[in-house]
C-alpha positions in Angstrom: -106.5 124.0 4.0 -108.0 121.1 2.0 -110.7 119.9 3.3 -110.7 115.5 2.5 -113.3 114.0 4.9 -115.8 116.7 5.5 -117.0 117.1 2.4 -117.8 113.4 1.4 -119.5 113.5 4.6 -121.8 115.9 4.3 -122.3 114.4 0.6 -123.2 111.4 2.5 -125.8 112.8 4.5 -127.4 115.1 2.2 -128.0 111.7 -0.1 -129.3 110.1 3.4 -131.9 113.1 3.8 -132.8 112.9 0.3 -133.7 108.9 0.3 -135.4 109.3 3.8 -137.6 112.1 2.4 -137.1 114.0 5.5 -139.0 117.2 5.7 -136.2 119.9 6.6 -136.7 123.4 7.3 -134.5 126.3 8.0 -135.8 129.1 9.7 -133.5 132.0 10.3 -131.1 131.6 8.0 -129.9 135.2 7.7 -128.5 135.0 10.8 -125.5 132.7 10.0 -122.3 134.7 9.6 -120.7 134.3 6.5 -117.2 134.4 7.8 -115.7 134.5 10.7 -115.7 132.5 14.7 -119.0 131.8 15.9 -120.0 129.6 18.8 -123.0 127.5 17.4 -124.5 126.4 20.4 -127.6 123.9 20.3 -130.4 122.4 22.2 -129.8 118.5 22.3 -132.3 115.7 22.0 -130.8 113.3 19.4 -127.9 111.2 19.0 -127.7 113.2 15.6 -128.0 116.4 16.4 -124.4 117.5 15.6 -125.7 116.5 11.9 -128.9 119.1 11.6 -127.1 121.5 13.8 -124.1 121.3 11.2 -126.1 121.2 8.0 -127.9 124.7 9.3 -124.5 126.3 9.1 -123.7 124.4 6.0 -126.7 124.7 4.2 -127.2 128.3 4.6 -123.6 129.8 4.2 -121.5 127.0 3.6 -119.9 127.2 6.9 -118.3 123.9 8.5 -118.8 123.1 12.2 -116.2 121.7 14.5 -118.2 120.4 17.2 -116.7 119.4 20.5 -117.7 115.8 21.5 -116.8 113.6 24.6 -113.1 111.8 23.5 -114.8 108.4 23.8 -116.1 108.9 20.4 -112.7 109.7 19.0 -111.1 106.1 20.2 -113.4 104.3 18.2 -112.3 102.6 15.6 -114.7 104.4 12.9 -116.1 107.3 14.3 -112.7 108.5 15.4 -110.9 108.9 12.3 -113.6 110.6 10.7 -113.9 113.0 13.9 -110.5 113.9 13.6 -110.5 114.4 9.7 -113.7 116.9 9.9 -111.4 118.8 12.9 -114.1 118.1 15.8 -112.4 119.0 18.9 -112.3 115.6 21.4 -113.2 116.6 25.6 -112.0 114.7 28.3 -114.1 115.2 30.8 -111.8 114.6 33.5 -109.8 117.7 32.5 -111.8 119.9 29.7 -109.0 122.4 29.8 -107.3 121.4 26.7 -110.1 121.4 24.6 -111.2 124.9 26.0 -108.0 125.9 24.5 -108.2 124.3 21.5 -112.3 125.7 20.9 -111.1 129.3 21.4 -107.9 128.7 18.9 -110.2 127.8 16.2 -112.5 130.3 16.8 -110.0 133.1 16.6 -108.5 131.8 13.4 -112.6 132.0 12.0 -113.9 128.5 12.3 -117.5 127.8 13.9 -117.6 125.5 16.9 -120.7 123.9 17.9 -121.2 123.1 21.9 -124.3 121.5 23.3 -124.3 123.2 26.5 -126.5 121.0 28.2 -123.6 118.3 28.0 -126.1 115.6 27.5 -129.4 114.5 25.7 -132.6 116.1 27.7 -135.0 113.1 27.9 -138.2 115.8 28.6 -137.0 117.4 25.2 -137.2 120.7 26.9 -133.9 122.5 27.8 -131.6 121.6 31.1 -129.4 123.4 32.7 -127.1 125.2 30.6 -123.6 125.0 31.4 -121.3 128.6 30.8 -118.7 127.3 28.7 -120.1 128.9 25.7 -120.4 131.9 27.0 -116.6 132.0 28.1 -115.6 130.8 24.9 -117.4 133.8 23.0 -116.0 136.0 25.6 -112.4 134.8 25.2 -112.8 134.5 21.5 -114.1 137.8 20.8 -116.6 135.7 18.7 -120.6 136.1 18.8 -122.8 133.1 20.1 -125.3 131.6 17.8 -128.4 129.9 19.0 -129.6 126.9 17.6 -132.8 125.0 18.1 -133.5 121.8 16.6 -137.1 119.8 16.5 -137.8 116.4 15.2 -134.6 114.6 15.4 -135.6 113.3 18.5 -138.1 111.0 16.6 -135.0 109.2 14.7 -132.8 108.1 17.7 -132.5 109.3 20.8 -131.9 108.2 24.7 -134.0 105.6 25.9 -135.7 104.6 22.6 -134.8 102.1 19.8 -132.9 103.7 16.7 -135.9 104.7 13.7 -132.7 105.5 11.2 -135.1 104.4 8.4 -138.1 106.4 9.4 -139.2 108.6 6.4 -141.0 111.9 6.0 -140.1 113.1 9.4 -140.5 116.5 9.6 -136.8 118.6 11.3 -136.8 121.8 12.1 -133.9 123.7 12.2 -134.1 127.2 13.8 -131.5 129.8 14.1 -131.7 132.7 16.4 -129.9 136.1 16.0 -126.2 136.3 17.0 -125.5 137.3 20.6 -122.5 139.7 20.7 -120.8 140.1 24.2 -119.7 143.6 25.4 -116.3 143.5 28.0 -118.7 144.3 31.0 -120.7 141.1 30.2 -120.5 138.2 32.7 -120.7 134.5 31.3 -123.3 133.7 33.8 -125.6 136.5 33.0 -125.5 136.1 29.2 -125.5 132.1 29.7 -129.0 133.1 31.4 -129.7 135.5 28.3 -128.8 132.5 25.8 -130.9 130.2 27.6 -133.9 132.3 28.0 -133.8 132.9 23.8 -133.5 129.1 23.1 -136.2 128.7 25.1 -138.6 130.8 23.4 -137.0 129.8 20.2 -137.9 126.2 21.4 -141.5 127.1 22.0 -142.0 128.4 18.8 -140.8 125.1 16.9 -142.6 122.8 19.1 -146.0 124.9 18.6 -145.2 125.0 15.1 -144.1 121.4 14.1 -146.1 120.2 10.8 -146.5 116.4 12.3 -148.8 115.1 15.2 -148.6 111.6 16.9 -149.8 109.0 15.0 -151.5 107.7 17.9 -151.4 107.2 21.9 -148.3 104.9 21.5 -146.7 107.4 19.2 -146.9 110.3 22.1 -143.4 109.8 23.7 -141.5 112.3 21.6 -144.3 115.0 22.7 -143.4 117.0 25.5 -145.6 116.5 29.1 -146.3 120.1 29.0 -147.7 119.8 25.4 -150.0 116.7 26.0 -147.1 114.2 25.0 -145.8 110.9 27.6 -142.3 112.5 27.7 -140.8 112.9 31.4 -141.3 115.7 32.4 -138.2 117.9 33.4 -138.0 116.9 37.1 -138.7 113.4 36.1 -135.9 113.3 33.6 -133.5 114.8 35.8 -134.1 111.5 38.1 -133.6 109.4 35.7 -130.2 111.2 34.6 -129.2 110.8 38.3 -130.0 107.4 38.6 -128.2 106.4 35.6 -125.0 108.2 36.5 -125.3 106.8 40.0 -125.1 103.1 38.1 -122.1 103.8 35.9 -120.1 105.1 38.8 -121.2 101.7 40.5 -120.0 100.2 37.5 -116.7 101.7 37.4 -116.4 101.8 41.0 -116.7 97.7 40.7 -113.6 97.3 37.8 
C-alpha cells in the first residue's frame, strides 16, 4: 500500500537534522531486520524520541515504524492527521486492549511497531520500570524484540525543561541491540527483565561513550546524577512523577 504521509515527514526530519548539524551516530545497525515484524523497544528521555528511534530503523533498513502513542495526540488538529497518515497506533489508557490487538495485527503483517515500555519520559534519564506489553506483543505475534537506546535527545526537548529545538551540533546516539527471540516457554515478566537488563547495559555504554560534556555547571541538568550531573535520581524522579499524577487527578476531580 502506498505511503503518502510518512515519506515527506521523513524528508522534513532529515532536513531539520542537517540544518541543525546534529551529530547522529547509529550503533548496531546490523541488528535491524530487513523484513518481517519486530517490536522496537526504546527508552524514553525526550518528546522527540519517536523520531530518532524510528530514524534508526529507517536509516539502516528503510523500515517504517508504527509507534503506539496516547490517543490525545491523534485528536490534535495538526498532529492527528499526521499520526493517522503514518499509521501509528492510538492508545486509550482507560482501555488499551484495542491498541494491543491493532499492534499484534500489524506485527503479524510484517510491520515494525514501536513501544516505550516506561510509558512516560524518565526525568532521571535512567530506565524506569518496564511494562510487560512489548514482551506480550512479541509472544502473541511470533516476532522478536528489538532493543533501542537513545542518548542526547534530552538536550533538545524533555519533561520539565524549555524546548531547545534550535540547538545545533548536538550529538545523538542511537544504539540498536541484538534482537531477542522468544520461545513458547518464555514468560513475559522474565522476558521483560531480560530486555531491561540488556537495555540498561546499552544505556550505560551510550552514556559513557557520549562525545559531549556539559558546557558548565548550569548545563549539567541533562547528565544523570550517578555520572555527576544534576538530573534527579530515580527515586527523586519517581516522587516528582507521583506528585504530578496526583495534581492531574485533583484537576480532573475539580472539573
